[in-house]
C-alpha angles and dihedrals in degrees: 000000000000119000126196119196140165134218125196116220129172119229144190128220108254105250092208089075119101114276117203092193142326122258118192089342093306133111107261087232087074089063093046091055092045088052088050089055090055089050090054091055092047091048093050095050094043092048092050090052090049090053092052095045092049093048093046093048090052091049093049091045095054091046088053090051090051091054090050092054091049093050092047094042094231129128098203107050112170111257131205124181117242088239130011112246095160094111091061123077089218138353093266087069090058091049091050091052091048099048108027092088092057092062104051094160096055123090105254093229089059090053090050092047093050095047091049093050092047092053090050091049092049093050089050092053097036100102093049092046093052093046091049095243092123140010129234115291114261122204121215130209123289093046110176117251109235123219126182119228094254089059093052131074126191119202137176115217125203095250089071097261130129111221123199120198115201128183103226103148137058120252092257092051092048089053092050091050093046092240127143121246089257089081135226121339123223127183110220113225143187095025119173121228089259092051091049089052090053093048091049090052091050088052093048092050094243087114123040119227112232129176120335127201126205120206140159126241110206095183112120120248105230092216101047096027087224132109116276088240134196123005137177129219098209116198121205136172135204140173121242131180107233096174095105098040117118133180121250109215090203093063111076127183122198124194128195127185111205146156106245090039112030093205128015120187127188131172140169124227129163092353090303126116119215131183140189131191127201 
């Protein structure tokens, strides 16, 4: 059986990278990535609106054609689509072609990944939107920047640091920033023993790296009095033989979804009760 899981790890921009200038004591690359985050939000909202407008125009058009057939008393009235999408496998291809030029700094694979996801989300919500049960999805600030596995590279350097390279920018933007095609380097920090074990298994090939997402946590660390900063949600997959697994009726797991604590887990094992809050 294939399992897909995610770990969340905070990271720092590698200071060895080229720095065009310092702004407010920070590498200007920080502001370029924050700007990219804003672009992700704008792209998601604009793509969702395009999906709705396209769908609505198609609906209005076919209603109009039905009226024409009734008025003329024919059953096979010639039809022509309002716009020809035949050269695209799906509508997200049309969206990509329409918006990619408006985001010259963004890696084109990120643009394609976002437009594809938005089209899938719209199709999932379509019936409820048409019936008035829900409105179009709206995406707020600090949207994560997605990156497919083939555009990410995890390394372990000899000073005991895990380094993750991610391709965030277009070739033109990389050249402008003075960065190599390999992308932007982040040093992962504050890993637990379990997270280090997972990273080691990804490096060894035992686990397979899937999509990663980069986001920014603006909450203030009460010790450093600074924002918690960048973090990655690193997806990974692995195969496990579940044929011999069996349930133990003496081991019980309880789950509670709340408000103060989003997720509360409690379980019993060997006469001991353990709990975790998230």
